[in-house]
N, C-alpha and C positions, 0 to 999 in steps of 0.2 A: 434582846432588842426586838421590839415589835415593829410592824410595818410602818406605823406612824412615826417611830423614832428614826428609822433608817432613811436618810435623805440623799446620801451620795455613795456611789460604788466607784472605787478607783482601781483601775486595771494597770498592771505592768504591761509591757509589750513583748519584748524579746523572750522567746521560749514559752510564752503564755498564750498570747493571741496569735502569734506568728512563729513559724518554725525557723527562726533566724539563728538561734544559738548553734545549731548544727552547721549552718552555712558559715557562720563566723569561725567556728572551729576548723572546718575544712579550708577556709580561706587563709587562716593563720598558717596552717600546715603547708599549703601551697606556696604562700608568699615567702615563708621562711626558707623552705627548700630551694625556691627560685633564687634566693640571695645567698645560698650556701650556709644557712644556719639551721642547726638541729634543735628543735624545741621539745623539751620533755613533755610527755603526755599529761602528767599531773599539772603542768602549768596551764594548759588549756582548761582543764576541769576547774582550776582555781579562779579562772577568769569569768566564770558564769555569774552574771549579775553585776560585774564590775564595769567601770567606765574608762574613758580615754586616758586620763592621767595615770591611773593606777597601772594599767596594762603597759603604757609607754614606759614608765619608770622601771617596771620589772624587766622589760626587754633591754633597757639601757644598762641595767645592773648585770644582766646576763651577757650582753655583747660588748659592753664598754665602748659603744660606738653609736652616738645619737643620730648621726647622719644615716647610718645603716638602718636603724630602727625606723626612721621616717620613710626610707625607701621601702621597707617591708610593709609599713602601714599603707603606703600609696598602692602597692601591688595588691594588698588584701582588699582595699576598697574597690579597685578595678574588678577583682574577682567577684566581689559581692554584687556589684551592679550588673555584671554579666549574668550571674545566676538570677538576679531579680528580673532583668529584661527578658530572660528566656523562660520565665514562669516557674522557676525552681525554688521559690521562697513561698511556700503555701501557708494558708491559715492553719491553726491548730483545730482539732475537732471541737465543734460546738462554739467556736469563737464568735461567729456572727450571731448565733442564737443567744449567747450570753449577753452580748452587747445590746441586742434588740430587747431582751427581757429586762435588762437594767434600765434601758431608756424609757420603757413604758411608764414607770411610776417613780423614777429616781433621776437625780442628776448623775451624769457619768463623767468621771475624770480619768486622765491618763497620767501616770507617773513613770517616766522612763529615763534611764541614764543616756540613752542614745540621742545624738544631736538632732536638731529639728529637721535639717535637710534630709538626712537618710530616713529618719522615722516617718516624716511626712510623705516621702516617696513610697515607702512600704505600705503605709496605711491607706493612702489615696489609691494605690493600685488594687487594693483589696476591697475598696468601698467602705472602709471602716470609719473614716473621718467624720462622716455625717452623724454617727452615733455618739461622738465625744464632745461634751460641752466645754470641758476645761482641760486641754492638753498642756502638760509641762514637760519640757525636754531637758536633756543634760546640759545644754548651753544656756538654760534659763536660770541656773542656780550655781552657787559657789562650790558646794560640796556634793559629791555623788554618793549613791548607796554604798555602804550601809548608813551613811548620814541621812537624817530625815528630811533634808531640804526639799526634795521634789514633792514629797507628800504634803509637807507643810505649805508649800506654794500652791498646790491644788486647792487645799482647804481654804487658804487665804483668798484666792481668786473667786472661789465658789461661795464664800461667806458662811462656811460651816465650821463647827468644832469637830474634833476627832470622834467624840462620842456619837456623832450623827452619821458616821461613815463606816465602811468596811473596805479593806484592801484585798486585792486578788493578786497573788504572786506565785512565781515558780521556783525562785531561788532563795537560798539562805540569806545572802546579803540584802536582797530585796525585802524579804520578810522582816529582817532586822530593821531596815529603814522605816517600814510601815509601823512596826512596834515602837520604834524610837519617836515616831510622830504621834503616838498615843492611839493608834488604830488597831482594831482586831483584824485578823488575817485569815482568809481562805487560801490554802496553798495547794497548787496543782504542780507538783514537781515535773520538770522536763525529763521525759523518759530517755532522752539521749545521754543523760548524765546520771551517775550514781549519787544518791542522796545520803548524806551522813545524818541519820535521824537524831544522833546525839547533839547535833548543833541546831536543830529546829527551835526557833524562839518560842517562849511561852505564849506570846501573843497569837500564835497560830491556833485557831479554835477548831478548824476542820481541815483534813487533807483528803484529796481525791485523785483519781487517775486521769481525769479530764475535766473540761469545763461544764460538764453536766452537774458538777458540784455546785456551781453558781446558780444554775437553773433550779435545782432542788432547794437551795437556800432561799432564793427569792420568792419561791412559792409560799414559804412560811414567814417571810419578813417583808 
């Protein structure tokens, strides 16, 4: 893909631009313990990149108590906002630089399973919203990752086809969503979680340790 062909760069948010997945994990553990529920560690790891409905239904299946699950979610949300307000939800390395570089010559999209309220609060607090032309949130679409809906909606709003874009993701479900939308993927796995490389989709064309990967890619494209 040459520079003239690349028109849009679409970023995930959680675990890629912002170190939220770690806070989500700690929040789930805190909230579950607060309500007397023991959550298996592998359940946390399986939730990376997943959205509200999937995690809720898995918890309901585990506890057989939807009201309890809603109470756990409420406590976790309170925990998250306390961490956010106290400045303990930092950007990932090179996140701002990657957004700036993408914005210079390309349209910038955001494709996240996180709802608009929370994602907007996180991005606004870090000053990232100004770099994003077309943000699409979890409550904007019917199906969350690994379904392609969020990526397809970004492309639709921006007026581009998938062959004019590249996605940047940290998780396997997110990379699958981008691939399912027809996009090639740059993958920067979240170091807080172990990556099963056998499940990395074929659409992932490069992997890196941090968002310097995007800076290097954009220099050539």
